[in-house]
C-alpha positions as YAML, in Angstrom:
chain: A
units: angstrom
residues:
- id: 1
  name: MET
  ca: [62.72, 76.44, 111.87]
- id: 2
  name: SER
  ca: [64.81, 77.42, 114.87]
- id: 3
  name: THR
  ca: [68.15, 79.00, 115.59]
- id: 4
  name: SER
  ca: [71.00, 77.61, 117.62]
- id: 5
  name: GLY
  ca: [70.95, 80.55, 120.05]
- id: 6
  name: ASP
  ca: [74.33, 81.67, 121.30]
- id: 7
  name: LEU
  ca: [76.09, 78.85, 119.42]
- id: 8
  name: ALA
  ca: [75.50, 80.48, 116.03]
- id: 9
  name: GLY
  ca: [78.54, 81.09, 113.85]
- id: 10
  name: LEU
  ca: [79.94, 84.02, 111.98]
- id: 11
  name: HIS
  ca: [82.88, 84.32, 109.60]
- id: 12
  name: LEU
  ca: [84.78, 87.48, 108.72]
- id: 13
  name: PRO
  ca: [87.60, 88.03, 106.22]
- id: 14
  name: TYR
  ca: [90.76, 89.55, 107.68]
- id: 15
  name: PHE
  ca: [92.94, 90.96, 104.88]
- id: 16
  name: PHE
  ca: [96.67, 91.42, 105.39]
- id: 17
  name: ASN
  ca: [98.19, 94.80, 104.44]
- id: 18
  name: HIS
  ca: [101.50, 93.11, 103.58]
- id: 19
  name: ALA
  ca: [102.23, 90.01, 101.54]
- id: 20
  name: LEU
  ca: [102.20, 87.11, 104.01]
- id: 21
  name: ASP
  ca: [102.01, 83.37, 103.46]
- id: 22
  name: ASP
  ca: [98.55, 82.81, 104.89]
- id: 23
  name: VAL
  ca: [98.76, 79.04, 104.34]
- id: 24
  name: ALA
  ca: [101.90, 78.78, 106.49]
- id: 25
  name: LEU
  ca: [100.34, 81.06, 109.09]
- id: 26
  name: SER
  ca: [97.23, 78.89, 109.15]
- id: 27
  name: ARG
  ca: [99.43, 75.84, 109.85]
- id: 28
  name: GLU
  ca: [101.23, 77.69, 112.65]
- id: 29
  name: MET
  ca: [97.93, 78.67, 114.25]
- id: 30
  name: LEU
  ca: [96.64, 75.10, 113.98]
- id: 31
  name: GLU
  ca: [99.71, 73.92, 115.92]
- id: 32
  name: ALA
  ca: [98.65, 76.41, 118.63]
- id: 33
  name: GLY
  ca: [95.14, 74.90, 118.64]
- id: 34
  name: ILE
  ca: [93.50, 77.67, 116.60]
- id: 35
  name: VAL
  ca: [91.71, 76.80, 113.37]
- id: 36
  name: LEU
  ca: [91.85, 79.57, 110.76]
- id: 37
  name: ARG
  ca: [91.33, 79.23, 107.03]
- id: 38
  name: PRO
  ca: [93.76, 81.00, 104.66]
- id: 39
  name: LEU
  ca: [91.85, 83.55, 102.60]
- id: 40
  name: SER
  ca: [93.98, 82.89, 99.52]
- id: 41
  name: MET
  ca: [92.41, 79.43, 99.13]
- id: 42
  name: TYR
  ca: [89.10, 81.09, 98.19]
- id: 43
  name: TYR
  ca: [90.54, 82.86, 95.14]
- id: 44
  name: ASP
  ca: [90.79, 81.60, 91.57]
- id: 45
  name: TYR
  ca: [94.43, 80.73, 91.10]
- id: 46
  name: ALA
  ca: [94.19, 81.32, 87.36]
- id: 47
  name: ASP
  ca: [94.37, 85.06, 88.02]
- id: 48
  name: SER
  ca: [96.98, 85.62, 90.73]
- id: 49
  name: ARG
  ca: [96.64, 89.42, 90.39]
- id: 50
  name: GLN
  ca: [93.26, 89.22, 92.11]
- id: 51
  name: ARG
  ca: [94.40, 86.93, 94.92]
- id: 52
  name: ARG
  ca: [94.73, 88.43, 98.40]
- id: 53
  name: SER
  ca: [96.20, 86.90, 101.51]
- id: 54
  name: GLY
  ca: [94.55, 86.96, 104.88]
- id: 55
  name: MET
  ca: [92.49, 84.77, 107.17]
- id: 56
  name: VAL
  ca: [88.86, 83.78, 107.43]
- id: 57
  name: LEU
  ca: [88.03, 84.25, 111.09]
- id: 58
  name: GLY
  ca: [85.25, 82.09, 112.47]
- id: 59
  name: PHE
  ca: [83.43, 82.84, 115.70]
- id: 60
  name: ALA
  ca: [81.22, 79.80, 116.12]
- id: 61
  name: ALA
  ca: [80.52, 78.91, 119.74]
- id: 62
  name: VAL
  ca: [83.57, 80.82, 120.98]
- id: 63
  name: ASP
  ca: [83.35, 82.73, 124.24]
- id: 64
  name: ALA
  ca: [84.88, 86.21, 124.53]
- id: 65
  name: LYS
  ca: [87.95, 85.13, 126.54]
- id: 66
  name: THR
  ca: [88.84, 82.36, 124.07]
- id: 67
  name: GLY
  ca: [88.35, 84.75, 121.16]
- id: 68
  name: GLU
  ca: [90.61, 87.37, 122.73]
- id: 69
  name: THR
  ca: [93.34, 84.81, 123.40]
- id: 70
  name: ALA
  ca: [93.17, 83.53, 119.82]
- id: 71
  name: ALA
  ca: [93.25, 87.08, 118.45]
- id: 72
  name: ASP
  ca: [96.30, 87.91, 120.57]
- id: 73
  name: LEU
  ca: [98.14, 84.81, 119.31]
- id: 74
  name: LEU
  ca: [97.24, 85.63, 115.71]
- id: 75
  name: CYS
  ca: [98.39, 89.25, 116.05]
- id: 76
  name: THR
  ca: [101.69, 88.13, 117.57]
- id: 77
  name: ALA
  ca: [102.28, 85.65, 114.75]
- id: 78
  name: VAL
  ca: [101.41, 88.22, 112.05]
- id: 79
  name: GLU
  ca: [103.72, 90.84, 113.62]
- id: 80
  name: ARG
  ca: [106.54, 88.30, 113.84]
- id: 81
  name: ARG
  ca: [106.12, 87.40, 110.16]
- id: 82
  name: CYS
  ca: [106.02, 91.07, 109.14]
- id: 83
  name: ARG
  ca: [109.31, 91.73, 110.95]
- id: 84
  name: ARG
  ca: [110.92, 88.84, 109.05]
- id: 85
  name: GLY
  ca: [110.07, 90.61, 105.84]
...
């Protein structure tokens, strides 16, 4: 068994504090070249009370500069959507 060294991946959930359409946000980020998975897709839709919106952030083989740029773009998009209400 061996590891992939610095190309190993990691995923973290990022929960939104406000109700946001994480599927639409995921599409917007994909258009900007950033792949993020909407957190709501991992919930059982039979019980919508338990569903939360957010993003699953993946850090596989991403250097620090690329990660910072992606995080900045995501934050800007989330802030813009929060202002819209």
